[in-house]
N, C-alpha and C positions, 0 to 999 in steps of 0.2 A: 599490217606490219608497222603500226604506229609506234609500237614499243621499241622498234629499232631507232626511232628518232628521240627516244627518251634518254637524256644524258645520264640519268641515274642508272638505267639498265646497262648502258654502254660502259659506265664506270665499273659496275660489278663484273660484266663480261670481260673487260680488259684485265682485271685482276685474275680471273680464272685462266684466260688464254696465256698471259705472260708467265704465270706460275707454272702452268703445264709445260710451256716451251722451255723454261729455265731448268726444271727438274729433268726433262728428257735430255737436255744438253749436258747437264752435269753427270748424269748416270752414264751417258755415252762416253764422255771424256775420261771419267774415272773407271770405265769398264765395269760398272756395277749393274746388278739386276734391277730393272725397273719395277716399282711396287705401286699398285693402284691405291693401297691403303695409305702409303706415305703421301702420295699426291692428294688424296682426298682430305686427309687431316690438315695438311699445309694450306690447301686452297680454302677449306672451311674456316680455319683460324683467321686467315687474311681477310676473307669476306666479312666475317663477323666483326673483326677489328675495324674494318672500313666503315661499318655502320655505327660502331660505338665511339670511335676516335675521330674527331675533327670533321665528322660527316664526309669522310674521304670519298665515298661513292658519289657525292654530289659535286666535287671540285671541278671547276671549269678549266680544262687544259688550255684553252685559247687565252685565258687570262692568268696563266701560271706566273709565279714570281719565285724569288729565291726561297721564300718561306714555304712555297708549295713543295719544292724538292726536299727541304728539311723535314716537312711533315710526312712525306712518303717514306723517307728513311726511318723516322721514328716509329711509324706504324709497322713497318717491316720488322724492326727490332723488337717491338712489343710482341708481335705474333711469334717471332723466333723464340723469345723467352718462355712462351706458353707451350709450343709444340715440341721444342727441342728436348726437354727432359722426358716427355711422353714417348717420343720415338726412340730416344737413346736407351731408356731403361726397359720399356715394354716391348719394343720391336728390334732392339739392338742395331739401330741404324747408325752408321759411323758418323761422328761429329763433323769430320771434314766435308762429307757430302752435304750436310745441312748448312754448314757455314759458307761453302762455296756457292751453294744455291742462293743463300741470302745476298751475297755480293752480286751475283749475276742478276737476280731479280731487281734489286734496287738500281743497279746500273741501267738495265734495259728499260725499266718503267720511267726513269728520269730522262733518259735519252729520247724515248718516244714522246713524253710530255713536251719537251722543249722543241723537238722537231715539229710536232703538231702546232705548237704556239707560233713558231717561226713561219710556218706555212700560212697560218691564218692571219698573221700580222704583216710580215714583210713580203712573203711570197705572193699574196693575193692583192697587194696594193700597187697601184701604178704611181711611182715616185716621180712626180712632175715638177716639184718645187724644191729648191735648195735652201737649207736652213743651217745657221751657225749658232752655237750656244756659247755665250760668254760666261764662263764660270764652270769649272769641272768638279765642283763640290757636290754635296748631297742633293741640292736643288737641281743642279745641272744634270746629274745622273737620273733623277726622277723624271725630268722633262724628256730626256733622251728615250727613256722607256715608254713614256706616254705618246711620243711622236712616232713610234714604230707603226702604229695602226692608223696612220694618216697619209696624206699625199706628200708630206715633207720628207726629204732625205737629209739626215744630219751629215753635213760635209765634214765638219771638224768642231773641236772645242777650242776656245781661246781662254787662257788663264794666265794670271800674273805670277803665279807660284813657279819659280825656276825649277823646283824639284819635279814638277809634272811635265816639263818640256821634254821632248824626245820620247814621250810615252804615249800610249793609246788606251782607249776604252772600247772593248768589243770591236777592235779593228779601226776605230775612229781616232785619228791623230789629235794630239793636244799641242797647240802652238802658242807661242808668245804673240802679242799683238803686232810686234815688229816683224816677226817672221811671217805672220799671216799677210800683212800688208805687202811684203816683198814677193811672196808666192802668188798672191791674187791681185797684183797691182792694177791690172786692167779689167778685172771682172766685177760684176755687180750681182749680188745674190738676192733672192726673194725676201728673206727675212733673217733678222738676228734677234735672239732672245737674251736679255741680260738676266742671268740667273744668279743674282747676288743679293738676296733679301736682307743681309746684314750690312751691306755696303752703305757708306755715307752718301749724302746728296752730292758732295764734291767729287767722290769717286765715280758716281753715275754720270755726272756731267762730263768728266774727263773721258770716260769710255764712249759716250755718245759723240763728243766732238771729234775723237780720233777715228771712229768707225762709221759715221753717218754716210759717208760717200760710197761705201761698199754695199749698201743695202737699200732695197726699195722701202721696206718698213722695219721699224725697230720696236719690239715689245719688251715689257719689263714685268718681273714678278713684283707683287707688293712687298713692302717692308716686312721684316720678320714678325713684327707685332700685329700686322694686318692679314697675314696669310691664314686662310681657313684650312686647318690641317686635314679635315675630312673631305675636302673638295679637290678634284684633280687640278694639278698645277696649270695644265693647258687651259682650263676654264677660268683661271684667275689672272691670266696675262692681260695687261692693259697697255694702251698706247702710252709711250713716254710723253710726259706733259711738260709744259713750261715750268710748273711748280717743281717738278723733279730736277730741272736744270738750274733753277735760280735759287731755290731755298737752301738755307744753311742751317746746320744743327749745332746748337751751343755745346761746346765740349765740356763745360763745367756745370752741367745740370745736376742739381743736388736733390734727387727725389726723396731721399731720407728726410731732409730738412723740410721739404714741402709737406710730406706726410705728417711729420710732427706738428706742423703749423695747422693743418686742416683736419686731421683725424679726430673724429668724435666731437666736432664743433657744430654749432648752429650757424649757418652761413646764409646771409641775405645777398642776392645778386640783382641789381637793378639793370634794366635792359637785357634781361635774361634770354630773350628770344632773338637777339641780334647775333651777328656773326662772331663777335668777340664774346659777348655775354653767354651765348649758348655753349661755346667751347670752355669758358670758365666753369660753367655748370658741370660739364662732362668731367673736367679735371678734378673738381671738388668731390664729385661722386666717386671717381677713381681712387682718390686719396683718402676716402673713408669719412667724409662729412656725415655727422649723425642726422642732420636735417638741413634741407636746402629750401629756402624761401625764394621762389622764382617770381620776380616782379617785372611786369612789362605792360605797356598800354596797348600793345598790338594783340588782339585776340588770337589771330592766326599763328603768329610767331610763338606766343605763350603756349598755345595748344600743342604745337609741333614739338617743342623741346620738352614739354611735360610728358607727352606720350612716349617719346624716345627714352627719357630717363626712367619712367616707371617700368618700361619693358626691360631695360638693361641694368638698372641699379637697384637690386632687390634689398640691399642692406641700408639704403638711405631713404629717409622719409621725405617725400617730395610734396611741397605746398605751393600752389599756384595762386598768385595775387595779381589780378588784372587792374592795374592802377597806374596813374601818372605820378612822376616824382614832383610835379609842380603843385599838387594839392597837399599842403602841409597837414591839414586835419586828417585826411584819409591816410596819409603816410604815417602819421603818428599812431593811428590805431593799429597799423601793422607792426610797428616797433614795439608798442605796448603789449600786443597779443603774443608775439613770437620771441621777443627778447633776444635778438641775434648777438652772437659773440664777435662775428666778423661781418663787415659790410664791404662788398666789392661793387663800386659804382661804375657801371659800364654804359648807363643810359645817356645818350647824347645825340644831338643832330650833328652829323659829321660831313655831309655833302656840301662842299664849298659853294658851288653855284646856287644851290637851293637856299642856303642860309643867307647868301648875299641878297636874294630876292625876298627873304622873309626874316628881316633883322630882328624884329620884336620877338618872334617865335624862337629864334635861335638864342636870344638873350634869356628869355623866360625859361626855356627847357634846359639849356646848358648851365647858365649861372644860377638862376633861382632853384632849379631842380637839384643842382649839386649842393648849394647852400642849405636847402632843406634837409638833405640826406646827412650832411656833416653835423648840422645843429642837432638833429634828432639822435645821431650816433653819440654825441657828447652827452645829451640829456639822459639817455637810457644806458649809459655806461658800456657802450660797445668797446671791446678790447682793441680792435684794429679796424680802421677805415682805409680803404684802398681806392684812390681815384685813378681811373684810366685816362691818361692824357695823350698828347700827340706831338709829333715833331712840328706840326703847324703852329704850335703855341710859341715857338722860338722866333723872335723878330717877325711877328705875324704880318701878313700882307692882306689878310682877309678877315671877315667878321667871325667866322667859325673859329679860326686859330686864336683870335683875340679873346673870345669868350672862354676858351679853354685855358688861356694864360691867366685870366682873372680867377678861374677856379683854382689854379695852382697857387696864386697869391693868397686866396682865402684859406686853402688847406694848410699853407705854411705859417700863417699869422694868427689864426683863430686861437682863442684860449681853449685848449683841448682837454684840460683836466686830466682824467685817467685814460682817455682814448688816444691811442697812437695813430696819427693821421699821416699817411704817405701817399705820394703820387708816383705813377710809373709812366714814363714818356717813351713812346716808340713810333716808328714810321708805319708805312703801309704794310698790310698783311695780305699775302697771296690768297685770292679767292674770296675776299670779303665782299660785302654788298657795295662797298665804295671803291673797290679795286678796278683798275682798267681792264683786268684780264677777262671778266665776264662780258664786258662790252666788246672787246676785241674778238672773243669767241663768237658772239652773236653776229658780228659783222662778217666774219669768215664763213659761218654757216649760211648766211644770206647771200654769199658771193659778192659782197661789197668790199670796196677798198677800206683799209684800216685808217681811221683818222687819228692823227697825233697832233697835239697842240703846237709843238715846237721841236725842231731837230736836236736841240741841246738840252731839253728838259730831262731831269733825272729824279729818281725817287729811291728811297730805301725799301727793301722788301724782306719779309720773313713769313714762314708758314704760320697759320693761326695757332695750331696746337703748341708749337715751340714758343711763340710769343706769349701765350697764356701761361705756359709752364714757368717762363722767366718772370712773368708778372707775379705769380704766387711765390716764387723764390725770392724776388726782391721784397715783397711784402713781409715775408718771414723774417728778414734781417732788419727791417725798419724799426726805428725807435720813436719816430714821430718827427714831422717837419721836413723830411727829406723828399727830394724829387729824384727818383731813380731813373737812369737812362739805360735802355737796353742796347747792347752792341748789335747793330743791324748789318754789320759788314760794310762793304763798299757800295755806294749808290749806283744804281743801274740806269742807263739811258733808256728812256721809254721807246725810242725808235729801235734800239737793239732788241728790246722785249717784243715789239711788234713783229720784227723780222723773224725772230725765232719762232713765233707762233705761226707765221706764214709758212716757214720751212717745215714745221712739224705737221701742218695740215696737208702738205703736198700740193697746194694750190698755186701754180705758177701764174695764174691769171689775176691774182690779187696784188695790189700795190699799196704803198703808204702815201697818204695825203696829209699835208700840214694845214691846220685850220686856224692857228693863232691861239695865244694864251687867253684863257677865260678870265672874267673879272675876279680879282683876288688871288689869282694863281701866279706863283713864282717859279723860276726855272729849277731851283734846287731847294731842298729842305735841309734844315739844320736840327741838331739834337741838343746843342749847347748855346746858351746866350753868350757866355764868355768862357775862358779857360780855367774857371775856378772849380772844375770838377775834381773829385778825388776817387781813388780806387776803393773797391770793397774787397771782400774775400774772394770774389768771383770776377774773372776777366770780362765776362759778358755783361756785367752790371757796374755802372759808375753812378756817382751822386753829384748832382748839380749844386752849385753854391746857393745859399739861401738868399732870397730877396725880401728885405724887410718892408712892411707896409703897415701903418697904424690901422688896427682892425676896426676901430670906431669910424675912422675916415672911410675905410673901404666899405663898411656897411652903409654909410651915408651915400657914398658914390654909387653903389649898386641900386639903392632906392631911387636916386635921382635919374639913373640910367633908364629906369622903366618909364619915366614920365616926361623926360626932356624931348624936344622935337628933333634936335640934331644929335642923334645917337652916335654917329661916327665920331663927332668931335669929343663926346664924353668918353667914348671907348679909348680914344687917343690920350685923353687926360689921365685915365687910369693906367693905361699901358703906353708910355711915351714912345716905345720902339715900334708901335703899330704904324706901318707905312702902307696905307691902303692903295692897292693897285687897281686902277680902273682901266679896262681895256676896251 
């Protein structure tokens, strides 16, 4: 009797049984004579149609959707259009009988399908956990359907749209967050899912802060750009992260301008395998660069970003160059061979304590490497050179920040000829290799207390993709000699960041310890040296005032910097505002 377990056989059998029952019922109600010929023709037509249309005989009733019901109705209508004229003209069967049978059949088959689905999803599941979905839009409805076949019972929806309040979906109420908090003031549910893929980071943050005390765990759907359409939403849910709570999205991002700037260009990116450089590579590929020259001295980092781009960017020619920016001769060969139109210089040593311990390496890589790239860009007629700078270059207290400030001075004062040279200055990016977030995550995973240098230390933060998009946008409007400053929002206290990460981890056994400022580290970072900035067409981007420095003297100072014994003294001579902090 294995065929009784074959869903295809049962699909055909259900069509036969339901058709027979429907015709018997209609002939009885209309007091008509039952005809085996009528039954046979109708059943035969429906069975054949179920094989020819939509593979209806294979459809799984336990996974039925709205589309399943529509397909059943359409199949019945197509069958009706075939057998109706035959029965009407050849056998003089009254139209009313066939039409009422059509209505009965479609009604019965859909009722049975959805009763069967309900039994196999809701009826057979033990709903032991309570779930709330924030967002009653398409994503929320999709999640509600997918959670039917799980241990979770959807208690209610929460939505900010006043039109939806006082209404329900499949008997599940929709509340405002205020009403939800009033009704369930003293309760704590197992889980909340934030089903708002198009919401901004600020909106997600507000929802989390308002609702976190009511739930043991909070999950979130990825942003609308990152949702995998073919994957079930329940499989794409992720833990809400500190990046989701702290990041801010620029409201004046001009993707059309970025695309015009990058599209069909040959772009060379130094430091291409780093956290900033790799994202710049992705963005350039996304905006249609004709060819990307990826330059990095790290074999592993270069391999990783190359493989990723070759797999995901079919329209862009990817060239990998394993090279250091400090070797002028090798670097010149690359410029001569590929003739880039745009150079984005992201290669730099950026870890403050490491550069403090390796001053000559920091000077050589950051200053000489940048100088080499700028000089070669000018020599080979690069259209635009973009220097990635940092907020640590403003009134620097460490060697790393000072080297980046000297790079800015060189970029602003070199004789650029036809090359437009711009610098873009911004603060920390969330999740980069130099960010505190990976360090805090590692400490939490190991069950250690989080170490923060000082209770009052603050930093600016932005997501890497958003920072890189703004870098390209700033570069697109530069005419040469500018230092663009990205609006990083309000600075964030590191101790607050640490506490948020502890809260998100659910680890009540982890505390915060203060270990003291490190050498060269200051309590807060700045983005401006003075108030001489001016606005651009975009609120998220401003321009710092130009600092003049005789280029011949600067070249001489850089040469002396490499050979003098007291490099800190020479750094301060070049950058008078350098106030070295030794802790």
